[in-house]
N, C-alpha and C positions, 0 to 999 in steps of 0.2 A: 504494500500500500504506500503510495507516494504521499509524503507529508508536505502540505503546502504551508510551510512556515514562512512568514514574511521576514525579509532580511533588512537589517539596518544597513543602509548604503555606506555609511561612514563607520569603519571599524572602530571599536573602542580602543583608543590609543593606549589607554592604561593597560588593558588586557594584552594587547599586542606586545607592548614593552615588557610586561610581566613574563610572557612566554619566550619571546625572542632573546631576552636578556641572558638566559642561561643556555642558549642553544648554539651549538657549533656544528654546521654541516659543511663538508668540504666541497668547494666548487672552483673550477678553473675555466673561465669563459674563453680564454685564449688558447687552451690546449687544442692541438690538431685532432686529437681523439676525444670526442665528447665523453664526459664522465657518465657513469650509470646513475639513473634516477634514485634518489633517496629522499625520505621525508620524515618529519616528526608529526605525529597526529595526536589529537586529544579530543575526547568526548567528556563532557562534564555537565552538571546540573546547576541551574540558576533558580533561586527562590526570591519572590517578592511578596508583598502583602497588598492585596486589593480589597478594599472595603472590609478590613479587619480579618480577611481570610488569607491564609498562607497558600501560595500557588507555586507550581514548579514548571520548568521547561528544560528540555535538553538543548545543548549548544555544542558547536564543533569548531575546531581550529586545526589548520594544516599549514606547515611551512616546508617547502621543498628546497633542494640544493640547486635547483635551476628553475627557469620559468615554467609555470604549470598551465595546462590547457583546461583541465577539468578535474573536479573531485566529486565523487558520489559516495554516499554512506548508506549501508544497509544495517538495520538494527535487529535485535533478537526476536522481535514480533513481526517480522516481514515489512516493517516500515522502511521507507527510503527517503533520502534527502539529497538535494543538489546544492553544493556550496557555491558561494560567490567570490569572485576575485576581488581583492582589495585594489582600488583604482591606482594607488601609488606604488604598489609592489606586486608584480606578477608571480612572485614565489609564495605569496600568502593568500590562502583561501579560508573563508570562515562562514559561519551561519549563526547569528544570534537572534533570540526571539523578540518580537514585539509584544506589547501588553496582551493582545488577544490570543497569543500562542500559549499563555500560561493556563494550567489546569490545576485542580486540587489533587491530582494523582502524580505520584513520583514516577519519573521516567523508568522504563524497564531496565533492570539490572542485566548484565551479561555482556557478550562480545559484540562490538560494533566493527564492521568491516569497511575500510576506506579503499576505494578504487581510485588511484591517482594516476593521471596521465600528463606527461610533459608536452611542451610545444615541439619537441623534436619529432619530426615526421615519421622516422623509421623505428621509434622506440615504443615498445609495448607498454600498456598500462601495468602498474604494479599494485598489489593489494597489501594493506597494512591493517593490523588488528589492535584495538584498544578496548580494555574492559572497564565497564562502568560498575562501580560498587554501590552499596546501599547506604553508606555513611552520609550524614547530612549535618547541617548546622542549624541552630535556632534562628528565628527571625531577628534581624538587627533593629534595635530600638534606639533611635536618636533621642537623647534627653534634652539638649539645648543646642541652639545655633544662633549666636548673636554677634554683632559687629562691635568690636572694642579695640581701642588702640590701633586703628587702621588695619585691623585684620578680622576676618570672619573666623570665629572660634566655634568649633562643633565638638560636642561631647556625646558619647554613646555608652550603652551598657555593654559589658564584655560578652561576646558571643562564645559560649563554651566550646572548646576544642579548636577554635579558629587559629590558624597558623600565621596569618598576616591580615592587614587591612589596606584599603585604598579609600581616598576621598575624591569625589568628582563634582563638578559644577556644570549644569546645563542652563542655557538661556531659555526664554519663553517659546522659541521655535524648536526646542529639543536638540539644539546644537551643543556639542561638548565644547566648553570653553576653558576648563581647568582640570588637571589631573595631578594628584600628589604622587610622590615616589612611593615605593613599598614601605608600609609602616609595620613595625614590629608589634608586639602585643601591647598596644596602648589603647586608651579609650578617649583620647582627645587629639585635636589637630587644629592649628590655626594657620591661615595664609592671607596674604595681602597682595596688592598690585605689584610690589617690588620683588615678590618671590618667583622662583622658577616653577614651571608647570603650566603656564598659559598656552593654549593651543595656537593663538595668534597674538603676538605682542602688540599688535595695532588694534586689537578688538578685545580688550579686557573688560571686566565687570564695570558697570556704570552705576553711580549712586542713584537710588530711587527705583532701579529696575528690579523686576521679580525674576528669581532664579530657582532652580531645583538643585538642592545639594543631596548627594548620595554618599553613603558609607557602605563599602563592600567588605564583607568578611570572607576570607579565602581558606579553604581546606584542601590540602594537597593529598594525593594518593598515598596509601601506606607504602613505605619503602622509598619514597621520593627523597632525593638528596639535594644539597645546595646547587649542584651542577645540572640537575635535570628537572627540578620541581616546577619550573616554568611551563613545561609541557606535560606535566603530570598533575593537573588540577582535578579534584573530585567534585568540589561543590563551591558555589559562590552564593552567599546570602546578601541581599541588597535592601538597605533601609533608606528612605528618602524623606525630605521635608522641604517645604517651600519657604524661601527667605527673600527679604528685600535688601539688596546690597547697600551697606552704609547705615542700616537701621539697627540701633543699639537696644539695650535692655529697656 
């Protein structure tokens, strides 16, 4: 059964950085003999809260050692998905859910099979497998998010078993405008216009404008190491709140 999950056209820069930061795939574009296709693949679960109800969706990410032409995924329940190329990087394909893709049912555990094809005309597609487990995180609860001392400071309750956190900011058109670096096991974060992380330094947050701030709790797969955890994500729990930039307590 083909799954018609709508795709966010702009990949989450934070998640792409999270995964690619620990990834090393050998490639040599100038070699007379093209290298064989290789790829890192990951299937994971995302959780959000809609109208006080916790909901889930599956998400996918693939990074190849050369330009990719297509990526398809088959799940354990005969579902299938077609991943989308990232406009700025032909080696990176992904599929993330829109709000309507989330349901109250946890995605199926088991083996997900990725069929990856490069743009090299005479090269056959290769399959990769990744297993999705049952482990999950609680919903992320944002306690406060206020503007103080020229920074937006956000605090949240600790998500039990979370390995790391991210903070993101979206504008009213759902465009990502800020992403934090990977945060260790902390429960607060503050950032301002002078900090790194803005998607476009010419289009930062403006006073009086409404934004959505999100806190992401990350759970890595069992056995993931510092060198490979970026593409061994098991679960991401997302909490969000609406803020007005520059508005204090």
